[in-house]
Backbone as a printed PyTorch tensor [residue, N CA C, xyz], in Angstrom:
tensor([[[ -2.0420, -17.4420,  23.7560],
         [ -3.3080, -17.6290,  24.1940],
         [ -3.6430, -18.9990,  24.2010]],

        [[ -3.0180, -19.8870,  23.5340],
         [ -3.1780, -21.2510,  23.8090],
         [ -2.1710, -21.5050,  25.3910]],

        [[ -1.4520, -21.1760,  25.6490],
         [ -0.8400, -21.2720,  27.1330],
         [ -1.6770, -20.5990,  28.3520]],

        [[ -2.3460, -19.6920,  27.9580],
         [ -3.2280, -19.0510,  28.8660],
         [ -4.5460, -19.5850,  28.8460]],

        [[ -4.7850, -20.8070,  27.9960],
         [ -5.9510, -21.5950,  27.9470],
         [ -7.0480, -20.5230,  27.4620]],

        [[ -6.8750, -19.8470,  26.2670],
         [ -7.7800, -18.6870,  26.0290],
         [ -8.0600, -19.1950,  24.2620]],

        [[ -7.3980, -20.3660,  24.1760],
         [ -7.5030, -20.7640,  22.3420],
         [ -7.2600, -21.9100,  22.5280]],

        [[ -7.8940, -22.9370,  22.0280],
         [ -7.8110, -23.9530,  21.9130],
         [ -6.5400, -24.6900,  21.2000]],

        [[ -5.5700, -25.7550,  22.1380],
         [ -4.6090, -26.3250,  21.0480],
         [ -4.8760, -26.9510,  20.1030]],

        [[ -5.9270, -27.6560,  20.0090],
         [ -5.7520, -28.6640,  18.4200],
         [ -6.3920, -27.7520,  17.2300]],

        [[ -7.1940, -26.6850,  17.3930],
         [ -7.3940, -25.5560,  16.3730],
         [ -6.2210, -24.7060,  16.0100]],

        [[ -5.5330, -24.7910,  17.0920],
         [ -4.2320, -23.6430,  16.9900],
         [ -3.0390, -24.7140,  15.6860]],

        [[ -3.0390, -25.6340,  16.1340],
         [ -2.2410, -26.9410,  15.3950],
         [ -2.7400, -26.7480,  14.0310]],

        [[ -4.1650, -27.0700,  14.1370],
         [ -4.7270, -26.9650,  12.4500],
         [ -4.6160, -25.8520,  11.5220]],

        [[ -4.5350, -24.7940,  12.3410],
         [ -4.3410, -23.1210,  11.6480],
         [ -2.5710, -23.1120,  11.3520]],

        [[ -1.5960, -23.4210,  12.2210],
         [ -0.5620, -23.6690,  12.2700],
         [  0.1250, -24.3510,  11.0450]],

        [[ -0.2980, -24.6320,  10.1230],
         [  0.0390, -25.7640,   9.0880],
         [  1.3690, -24.7830,   8.3640]],

        [[  1.1200, -23.8680,   7.8380],
         [  1.7890, -22.9470,   7.3560],
         [  2.1720, -21.6340,   7.6470]],

        [[  2.7210, -21.0180,   8.4740],
         [  1.9600, -19.6150,   8.6440],
         [  2.9450, -18.6030,   8.0880]],

        [[  1.9670, -17.8820,   7.9090],
         [  2.8410, -17.0650,   6.8370],
         [  2.4980, -15.2400,   7.5460]],

        [[  3.6670, -14.6160,   7.8840],
         [  3.9030, -13.5890,   8.7330],
         [  3.6600, -12.8700,   7.7120]],

        [[  2.9140, -11.5090,   7.7470],
         [  3.0130, -10.2780,   7.0060],
         [  2.8070,  -8.9190,   8.0010]],

        [[  3.9310,  -8.4980,   7.7640],
         [  4.0190,  -7.0030,   8.5120],
         [  2.6540,  -6.1090,   8.2490]],

        [[  2.2490,  -5.6630,   9.6720],
         [  1.0540,  -4.1790,   9.0260],
         [  1.3310,  -3.2990,   8.1190]],

        [[  0.4920,  -2.7780,   7.4620],
         [ -0.0180,  -1.9310,   6.2700],
         [  1.3130,  -0.8290,   6.4080]],

        [[  1.5010,  -0.3330,   7.6800],
         [  2.2400,   0.6630,   8.1980],
         [  3.6550,   0.4990,   8.0870]],

        [[  3.9820,  -0.5830,   7.7250],
         [  5.5710,  -1.2800,   8.1980],
         [  5.6970,  -1.4200,   6.2880]],

        [[  4.8700,  -1.3230,   5.5880],
         [  5.1650,  -1.5150,   4.2620],
         [  4.3440,  -0.7570,   3.4210]],

        [[  4.3840,   0.9300,   3.8840],
         [  3.8990,   1.7450,   2.9560],
         [  3.9980,   1.8090,   1.5020]],

        [[  5.2080,   1.2730,   1.0020],
         [  5.3650,   1.2110,  -0.3740],
         [  4.5100,   0.2140,  -0.9770]],

        [[  3.5050,  -0.4040,  -0.1690],
         [  2.7000,  -1.2530,  -0.9480],
         [  1.3150,  -0.4840,  -1.2500]],

        [[  1.3650,   0.5300,  -0.5830],
         [ -0.0480,   1.3070,  -0.7270],
         [ -0.3330,   1.9190,  -2.0700]],

        [[  0.0950,   2.4710,  -2.8760],
         [  0.0420,   2.6990,  -3.8270],
         [ -0.7650,   1.7480,  -5.2270]],

        [[  0.2410,   0.4840,  -4.8240],
         [ -0.1700,  -0.6830,  -5.8370],
         [ -2.0880,  -1.3630,  -5.4520]],

        [[ -1.6250,  -1.2050,  -3.9540],
         [ -3.0760,  -1.6260,  -3.1020],
         [ -4.3930,  -0.7200,  -3.7680]],

        [[ -4.2450,   0.6580,  -3.5550],
         [ -5.2100,   1.8640,  -3.8650],
         [ -5.4180,   1.2390,  -5.6690]],

        [[ -4.4380,   1.4420,  -6.4710],
         [ -4.9020,   1.2060,  -7.6800],
         [ -5.7880,   0.0750,  -7.8540]],

        [[ -5.3300,  -1.1890,  -7.2650],
         [ -6.0350,  -2.5300,  -7.7510],
         [ -7.0170,  -2.5030,  -6.9250]],

        [[ -7.1530,  -1.6490,  -5.8280],
         [ -8.9700,  -1.5160,  -5.0570],
         [ -9.7450,  -0.7500,  -6.0420]],

        [[ -9.3300,   0.6920,  -6.5100],
         [ -9.7190,   1.0940,  -7.5720],
         [-10.3680,   0.3800,  -8.4350]],

        [[ -9.3720,  -0.2290,  -9.2770],
         [ -9.7280,  -0.7200, -10.6320],
         [-10.8240,  -1.8250, -10.3850]],

        [[-10.8690,  -2.4950,  -9.2870],
         [-11.9530,  -3.4950,  -9.0160],
         [-13.1350,  -3.0510,  -8.8840]],

        [[-13.3080,  -1.8300,  -7.8800],
         [-14.5440,  -1.3230,  -7.6090],
         [-15.0000,  -0.3440,  -9.0230]],

        [[-14.2740,   0.0090, -10.1260],
         [-14.4850,   0.4780, -11.1850],
         [-15.2350,  -0.3520, -12.2210]],

        [[-14.5620,  -1.3160, -12.1200],
         [-15.0460,  -2.4420, -12.7850],
         [-16.4730,  -3.0120, -12.3790]],

        [[-16.8550,  -3.2660, -11.1400],
         [-18.0240,  -3.7870, -10.7210],
         [-19.0550,  -2.9870, -10.7600]],

        [[-18.7230,  -1.6350, -10.4490],
         [-19.6100,  -0.5240, -10.4010],
         [-20.1510,   0.4150, -11.5140]],

        [[-19.2800,  -0.1810, -13.0930],
         [-19.6150,   0.7110, -13.7280],
         [-19.0380,   2.1290, -13.1430]],

        [[-18.3740,   2.5370, -12.6700],
         [-17.9950,   3.8680, -12.4540],
         [-16.6250,   4.4930, -13.5260]],

        [[-16.4490,   5.8070, -13.3790],
         [-15.4880,   6.3240, -14.5070],
         [-14.1340,   6.9110, -13.5940]],

        [[-13.8130,   6.6010, -12.5700],
         [-12.8460,   6.6970, -12.0210],
         [-11.2930,   6.4920, -12.6660]],

        [[-10.8760,   7.6740, -13.3670],
         [ -9.4160,   7.0620, -14.0180],
         [ -8.0890,   7.4050, -13.5270]],

        [[ -8.0620,   8.4200, -12.3110],
         [ -6.7590,   9.2570, -11.7590],
         [ -6.7890,   9.1320, -10.2870]],

        [[ -5.6560,   9.4350,  -9.7180],
         [ -5.7920,  10.0510,  -8.4470],
         [ -4.4370,  11.1560,  -8.3590]],

        [[ -4.9960,  11.7740,  -7.7010],
         [ -4.0430,  12.8810,  -7.1140],
         [ -2.7000,  12.3330,  -6.7220]],

        [[ -1.6380,  12.8940,  -7.0570],
         [ -0.6960,  12.1000,  -6.1260],
         [ -0.3530,  12.7770,  -4.6910]],

        [[ -0.8120,  14.1800,  -4.4640],
         [ -1.2670,  14.7340,  -2.7900],
         [ -2.2630,  13.6050,  -2.2230]],

        [[ -2.9340,  13.1760,  -2.6920],
         [ -3.9680,  12.0900,  -2.4400],
         [ -3.4590,  11.1790,  -1.9590]],

        [[ -2.3160,  10.4270,  -3.1240],
         [ -1.4640,   9.2790,  -2.9990],
         [ -0.8800,   9.5560,  -1.7670]],

        [[  0.0650,  10.7900,  -1.5050],
         [  0.8770,  10.6040,  -0.5840],
         [  0.3190,  10.9080,   0.8520]],

        [[ -1.2660,  11.3000,   0.8830],
         [ -1.8250,  11.4220,   2.2070],
         [ -2.2050,   9.8450,   2.4210]],

        [[ -2.3740,   9.2580,   1.7210],
         [ -3.0680,   7.7410,   2.1090],
         [ -1.8130,   6.9490,   2.2450]],

        [[ -0.6220,   7.3530,   1.7400],
         [  0.5160,   6.7100,   2.4450],
         [  1.3640,   6.7380,   3.7410]],

        [[  0.6840,   8.1390,   4.3460],
         [  0.8900,   8.8540,   5.3900],
         [  0.0650,   8.3090,   6.6050]],

        [[ -0.9230,   8.0770,   6.3160],
         [ -1.6470,   7.4180,   7.1190],
         [ -1.3840,   5.8930,   7.7300]],

        [[ -1.7020,   5.6100,   9.0420],
         [ -1.4550,   4.0330,   9.7590],
         [ -1.7830,   3.1920,   9.1950]],

        [[ -2.8070,   3.5430,   9.0620],
         [ -4.1410,   2.4120,   8.3490],
         [ -4.2460,   1.4090,   9.7610]],

        [[ -4.9910,   1.5740,  10.9040],
         [ -4.8860,   0.8750,  11.9810],
         [ -5.5500,  -0.5820,  11.9270]],

        [[ -6.3690,  -0.3750,  10.3750],
         [ -7.6290,  -1.4810,  10.3520],
         [ -6.7550,  -2.2680,   9.1750]],

        [[ -5.4570,  -2.0090,   8.8260],
         [ -4.7580,  -2.5410,   7.8650],
         [ -5.1910,  -2.6090,   6.4330]],

        [[ -5.0440,  -3.5150,   5.7090],
         [ -5.4820,  -3.9830,   4.2440],
         [ -6.8450,  -3.2920,   4.6000]],

        [[ -7.9380,  -4.1760,   4.8810],
         [ -9.0910,  -4.0930,   4.8410],
         [ -9.9210,  -2.6260,   4.9650]],

        [[ -9.3510,  -1.7580,   5.9640],
         [ -9.4430,  -0.6440,   6.3140],
         [ -9.2160,   0.1530,   4.6640]],

        [[ -7.9440,   0.0720,   4.3590],
         [ -7.4540,   0.8460,   3.1600],
         [ -8.7510,   0.3910,   2.0940]],

        [[ -9.1220,  -0.8380,   2.0440],
         [ -9.7010,  -1.3050,   0.6560],
         [-11.2110,  -0.9930,   0.7080]],

        [[-11.8360,  -0.5140,   2.1610],
         [-13.2210,  -0.1620,   2.5020],
         [-13.1410,   1.2000,   2.3500]],

        [[-12.1100,   1.9870,   2.5170],
         [-12.0000,   3.6850,   2.2760],
         [-11.9490,   3.7360,   0.9640]],

        [[-11.3390,   2.8790,   0.3130],
         [-10.8640,   3.2430,  -1.5120],
         [-12.2210,   2.7640,  -2.3830]],

        [[-13.0260,   1.6640,  -1.9000],
         [-14.0380,   1.5230,  -2.2450],
         [-15.3060,   2.4290,  -2.3160]],

        [[-15.2920,   3.0120,  -1.0920],
         [-16.2680,   4.1510,  -0.3720],
         [-15.5040,   5.4040,  -1.4670]],

        [[-14.4640,   5.5890,  -1.8160],
         [-14.3810,   6.6390,  -2.2090],
         [-14.5020,   7.0100,  -3.8510]],

        [[-14.4270,   5.4600,  -4.2930],
         [-14.6680,   5.1270,  -5.6970],
         [-16.0400,   5.6000,  -5.9400]],

        [[-17.0140,   4.7820,  -5.3900],
         [-18.8210,   5.3730,  -5.1820],
         [-19.0770,   6.6260,  -4.9460]],

        [[-18.5980,   7.7390,  -4.2600],
         [-18.8060,   8.3570,  -3.8590],
         [-17.8360,   9.8910,  -4.9740]],

        [[-17.1270,   9.0480,  -5.7940],
         [-16.4450,  10.2830,  -6.5390],
         [-17.1430,  10.4400,  -7.6330]],

        [[-17.4690,  12.0010,  -8.0290],
         [-18.3860,  12.3970,  -9.0890],
         [-17.9800,  12.3880, -10.2710]],

        [[-16.8840,  12.1140, -10.6260],
         [-16.4440,  12.3080, -12.1620],
         [-15.1520,  11.3250, -11.8730]],

        [[-13.8190,  11.7350, -13.2050],
         [-12.9340,  10.5090, -13.1530],
         [-12.0270,  10.6240, -12.5810]],

        [[-12.0670,  11.6740, -11.2540],
         [-11.1770,  11.7990, -10.5420],
         [-11.1300,  10.9370,  -9.3610]],

        [[-10.3740,  10.0200,  -8.4460],
         [-10.9300,   9.3410,  -7.1810],
         [-10.8740,  10.6570,  -6.1050]],

        [[-11.9460,  11.1250,  -5.6790],
         [-11.9980,  12.0000,  -4.5530],
         [-11.9300,  11.2740,  -3.3070]],

        [[-10.9960,  11.1870,  -2.8630],
         [-10.9860,  10.2500,  -0.9720],
         [-11.3620,  11.5750,   0.0160]],

        [[-12.3730,  11.0740,   0.9780],
         [-12.4080,  12.1260,   2.0100],
         [-10.9420,  11.9330,   3.3770]],

        [[-10.1120,  12.3620,   2.6850],
         [ -9.1250,  12.1500,   3.9640],
         [ -9.3030,  12.5530,   5.1790]],

        [[-10.3630,  14.1130,   5.1350],
         [-10.5040,  14.3700,   6.6730],
         [-11.5810,  13.5300,   7.5750]],

        [[-11.9870,  12.1760,   6.7650],
         [-12.7120,  11.1800,   7.5050],
         [-12.2720,  10.5960,   8.2880]],

        [[-10.5240,  10.3060,   8.1060],
         [ -9.8590,   9.3500,   8.5580],
         [ -9.2420,   9.8190,  10.0830]],

        [[ -9.4210,   9.0850,  11.3370],
         [ -8.9630,   9.2810,  12.3020],
         [ -7.3960,   9.4030,  12.6660]],

        [[ -7.0290,  10.3580,  12.3980],
         [ -5.5350,  10.9710,  12.7570],
         [ -5.0880,  10.6110,  13.6880]],

        [[ -5.9650,  10.9700,  14.8300],
         [ -5.5780,  10.6760,  16.0160],
         [ -5.1660,   9.4810,  16.4780]],

        [[ -5.2890,   8.4190,  15.8330],
         [ -5.0940,   7.3840,  16.3720],
         [ -3.5020,   6.5420,  15.6030]],

        [[ -2.8090,   7.8810,  15.1890],
         [ -1.8720,   7.3660,  14.6000],
         [ -0.8170,   6.8990,  15.8440]],

        [[  0.3780,   6.0050,  15.4710],
         [  0.6630,   5.1130,  16.3040],
         [  2.1100,   5.9760,  16.4300]],

        [[  2.5350,   6.3670,  17.3010],
         [  3.8550,   6.8150,  17.7280],
         [  5.1290,   5.7520,  17.4800]],

        [[  6.2340,   6.3480,  16.8490],
         [  7.3430,   5.2710,  16.7480],
         [  7.7410,   4.7080,  18.5250]],

        [[  7.6880,   3.4500,  18.5120],
         [  7.9840,   2.7260,  19.8230],
         [  9.2620,   3.4300,  20.4420]],

        [[  9.2000,   3.3540,  21.5510],
         [ 10.8080,   4.0220,  21.8010],
         [ 11.2360,   2.6890,  22.8500]],

        [[ 12.3600,   2.1170,  22.5520],
         [ 12.8360,   1.0890,  23.5760],
         [ 12.7960,   1.5670,  24.9520]],

        [[ 12.7710,   0.3930,  25.6160],
         [ 12.4540,   1.0150,  27.3010],
         [ 14.1520,   1.0460,  27.6290]],

        [[ 15.3540,   0.1230,  27.3010],
         [ 16.2440,   0.0660,  27.5650],
         [ 17.4240,  -0.4950,  26.5520]],

        [[ 18.8250,   0.1380,  26.9550],
         [ 19.5680,  -0.4180,  25.6390],
         [ 19.7020,  -1.5040,  25.0720]],

        [[ 19.3070,  -2.5070,  26.0150],
         [ 19.2610,  -3.5500,  25.6870],
         [ 18.2720,  -3.9120,  24.4280]],

        [[ 16.8760,  -3.9280,  25.0210],
         [ 15.7800,  -3.5460,  24.0200],
         [ 16.2760,  -2.8790,  22.3430]],

        [[ 17.2590,  -2.1640,  22.7180],
         [ 17.0370,  -1.1580,  21.5790],
         [ 18.1560,  -1.8700,  20.4780]],

        [[ 19.1600,  -2.3080,  20.8620],
         [ 20.3580,  -3.4890,  20.4960],
         [ 19.3510,  -4.5550,  20.0760]],

        [[ 18.5960,  -5.1920,  20.7100],
         [ 17.7490,  -6.4470,  20.1160],
         [ 17.0090,  -5.9630,  19.0880]],

        [[ 16.5330,  -4.4900,  18.5730],
         [ 15.5730,  -4.2780,  17.9750],
         [ 16.4860,  -3.9710,  16.5200]],

        [[ 17.4670,  -3.1410,  16.9200],
         [ 18.5470,  -2.7550,  15.8290],
         [ 19.0690,  -4.1170,  15.0560]],

        [[ 19.5310,  -5.2010,  15.7730],
         [ 20.1010,  -6.7360,  15.1910],
         [ 18.6830,  -7.1290,  14.4280]],

        [[ 17.8040,  -6.9160,  15.3790],
         [ 16.5560,  -7.7430,  14.4160],
         [ 16.1040,  -7.6180,  13.4360]],

        [[ 16.1750,  -5.8780,  12.9310],
         [ 16.0030,  -5.1960,  11.6590],
         [ 16.7660,  -5.8910,  10.8290]],

        [[ 18.0870,  -6.0050,  11.1110],
         [ 19.0950,  -6.2120,  10.3010],
         [ 19.0850,  -7.8110,  10.0570]],

        [[ 18.6360,  -8.5460,  10.7170],
         [ 18.2060,  -9.8250,  10.0380],
         [ 17.1070, -10.1650,   9.4740]],

        [[ 15.8100,  -9.6600,   9.6660],
         [ 14.9650,  -9.7810,   8.7730],
         [ 15.3050,  -9.1100,   7.2700]],

        [[ 16.2440,  -8.0560,   6.8990],
         [ 17.0250,  -7.4290,   5.8330],
         [ 17.9410,  -8.3970,   5.2970]],

        [[ 18.3470,  -8.8980,   6.1240],
         [ 19.3220, -10.1950,   5.4040],
         [ 18.6300, -11.6000,   4.6480]],

        [[ 17.5250, -11.6260,   5.7490],
         [ 16.9250, -13.0990,   5.3470],
         [ 17.4140, -13.9330,   6.5850]],

        [[ 17.5050, -13.1700,   7.3130],
         [ 17.9800, -13.8910,   8.9940],
         [ 19.4250, -14.7970,   8.8610]],

        [[ 20.3860, -13.8620,   7.6610],
         [ 21.4980, -14.5780,   7.7720],
         [ 22.4780, -13.5420,   8.8010]],

        [[ 23.1520, -14.4210,   9.8830],
         [ 24.0360, -13.7000,  10.2050],
         [ 25.3250, -13.2600,   9.9060]],

        [[ 26.0540, -14.2670,   9.3450],
         [ 27.3990, -14.0840,   8.9710],
         [ 27.4640, -14.3140,   7.3360]],

        [[ 29.2290, -14.1710,   7.3490],
         [ 29.5280, -13.9880,   5.9590],
         [ 29.1360, -12.9300,   5.0200]],

        [[ 28.9130, -12.5800,   3.8350],
         [ 29.3860, -11.2520,   2.7760],
         [ 27.9070, -10.6800,   2.8080]],

        [[ 26.7100, -11.4950,   3.0190],
         [ 25.5430, -10.8990,   2.5880],
         [ 24.5580, -11.1530,   4.3540]],

        [[ 25.3250, -11.0670,   5.3960],
         [ 24.8620, -11.1860,   6.8440],
         [ 25.0210, -10.1560,   7.3470]],

        [[ 23.8600,  -9.8450,   8.6230],
         [ 23.4980,  -9.0290,   9.0330],
         [ 24.6220,  -8.5530,  10.0440]],

        [[ 25.5080,  -9.1020,  10.4800],
         [ 26.7560,  -8.7920,  11.1120],
         [ 27.1890,  -7.5580,  10.3580]],

        [[ 27.9240,  -8.1690,   9.2520],
         [ 28.5280,  -7.4360,   8.4210],
         [ 27.7830,  -5.7510,   8.0280]],

        [[ 26.6590,  -5.8200,   7.6870],
         [ 25.6620,  -4.7630,   7.1750],
         [ 25.5720,  -3.9330,   8.6480]],

        [[ 25.5230,  -4.1300,   9.7890],
         [ 25.5810,  -3.7040,  11.0270],
         [ 26.8380,  -3.4630,  11.9080]],

        [[ 27.7780,  -3.5640,  11.0230],
         [ 29.0530,  -3.2850,  11.6080],
         [ 29.6810,  -3.9330,  12.8430]],

        [[ 29.0750,  -4.9070,  12.9130],
         [ 29.1340,  -5.6920,  14.1930],
         [ 30.1500,  -7.1070,  13.4660]],

        [[ 30.9920,  -7.7240,  14.8490],
         [ 31.3230,  -9.0560,  14.3940],
         [ 30.6820, -10.1380,  14.4170]],

        [[ 30.7250, -10.9880,  13.7620],
         [ 29.8050, -11.9850,  13.7780],
         [ 29.7340, -12.6890,  14.8010]],

        [[ 31.0610, -13.2230,  15.8170],
         [ 30.7700, -13.8250,  16.7240],
         [ 30.0200, -12.9020,  17.8860]],

        [[ 30.2850, -11.2640,  17.6710],
         [ 29.2010, -11.0630,  18.7350],
         [ 27.6500, -10.7280,  18.6060]],

        [[ 27.5820, -10.7040,  16.9010],
         [ 26.0410, -11.3010,  16.6770],
         [ 25.8720, -12.2670,  17.1810]],

        [[ 26.1540, -13.2960,  16.6030],
         [ 25.7530, -14.5480,  17.0900],
         [ 25.5790, -14.9060,  18.3430]],

        [[ 26.8210, -14.4760,  19.2530],
         [ 26.5400, -14.2380,  20.7210],
         [ 25.1780, -13.7330,  21.0460]],

        [[ 25.0040, -12.7380,  20.6450],
         [ 23.7690, -11.7590,  21.1150],
         [ 22.5700, -12.5650,  20.3460]],

        [[ 22.4050, -13.3000,  19.4620],
         [ 21.5140, -14.3830,  19.0100],
         [ 21.3610, -15.4630,  20.2240]],

        [[ 22.4980, -16.0650,  20.3550],
         [ 22.2910, -16.9020,  21.5530],
         [ 21.7380, -16.6790,  22.6180]],

        [[ 22.2070, -15.6470,  22.9630],
         [ 21.6360, -14.9790,  24.2880],
         [ 19.6300, -14.9280,  24.2050]],

        [[ 19.3930, -14.4440,  23.1390],
         [ 18.1710, -14.2570,  23.0110],
         [ 17.4050, -15.7930,  22.2480]],

        [[ 18.3400, -16.7340,  22.4360],
         [ 17.7850, -17.9040,  22.0460],
         [ 16.7350, -17.6170,  20.6120]],

        [[ 17.5840, -16.9510,  19.9190],
         [ 16.9240, -16.6530,  18.2810],
         [ 17.8490, -17.4060,  17.0750]],

        [[ 19.1690, -18.1920,  17.3900],
         [ 19.8440, -18.4740,  16.2800],
         [ 20.0990, -19.7040,  16.3260]],

        [[ 20.4120, -20.8040,  15.3780],
         [ 20.6810, -22.0260,  15.5450],
         [ 21.8910, -22.1580,  14.0130]],

        [[ 22.5780, -23.1390,  14.6990],
         [ 23.9850, -23.4660,  13.4560],
         [ 23.2900, -24.3860,  12.6310]],

        [[ 23.6250, -24.4890,  11.2590],
         [ 23.4620, -24.9410,  10.4170],
         [ 24.3880, -25.2630,   9.5990]],

        [[ 24.3950, -26.3810,   8.2610],
         [ 25.3900, -27.2010,   7.9010],
         [ 26.3200, -26.2950,   7.0380]],

        [[ 25.7170, -25.0280,   6.7710],
         [ 26.6090, -24.0680,   5.5040],
         [ 27.5150, -23.3970,   6.6870]],

        [[ 27.6390, -23.4230,   7.6680],
         [ 28.4620, -22.4320,   8.7740],
         [ 28.3580, -21.1200,   8.7750]],

        [[ 27.0050, -20.8820,   8.1710],
         [ 26.3490, -19.6130,   8.4750],
         [ 25.1760, -19.4510,   9.5440]],

        [[ 25.0180, -19.0240,  10.1380],
         [ 23.7970, -18.7730,  11.1730],
         [ 22.5050, -18.3470,  10.4640]],

        [[ 21.8210, -18.8920,  10.6390],
         [ 20.2280, -18.7830,  10.2520],
         [ 19.3030, -18.3640,  11.3870]],

        [[ 18.7230, -16.9680,  11.2450],
         [ 17.7710, -17.0270,  12.6690],
         [ 16.5860, -17.5030,  12.3720]],

        [[ 16.3030, -18.2620,  13.3430],
         [ 14.8260, -18.7690,  13.6900],
         [ 13.8270, -18.4850,  14.5060]],

        [[ 13.0830, -18.0000,  14.0650],
         [ 11.5300, -17.4870,  14.8600],
         [ 11.7580, -16.5040,  16.2280]],

        [[ 12.5760, -15.2990,  15.6920],
         [ 12.9230, -14.4590,  16.6230],
         [ 11.0870, -13.8800,  17.0020]],

        [[ 11.0320, -13.4670,  18.2770],
         [ 10.3830, -13.2260,  18.7710],
         [ 10.1970, -12.5430,  20.2160]],

        [[  9.4650, -11.2540,  20.2710],
         [  9.8310, -10.2690,  21.2500],
         [  9.1010, -11.2890,  22.8780]]])
């Protein structure tokens, strides 16, 4: 946006002191039960409510939903459910969620994009380490030289002191 002159560069530089990249909730569904519990407990405490249980099928439905509004949407949904629950069981209006907006899994347009996504996923899982016993190359079944070559082609890796390659800022 800065390059397109749609965002001031001085403001960007102030905000970009220590960037924290958090994937969307749909990519970390394992966090949903914890978030639901915390949000429900907070709302119960603030509103003197008596909600104590959440049905497993309710939790399953909450985990299947993509949450396009991310954590804020989940929080608002749970707080609303706590307020509207008449007894000790959390009653969520699952039918109120817009299931039509569920994101379809993205399909790579080319083999190169599929390969890029595959290697990127491996790099993320290994903390961006390419070679070595815990590196992405071994886990993906690739030679270190091939994965290093691919990273170099995409401009995403830099040589470090320990002779292992660490990935720096991959972006599409």
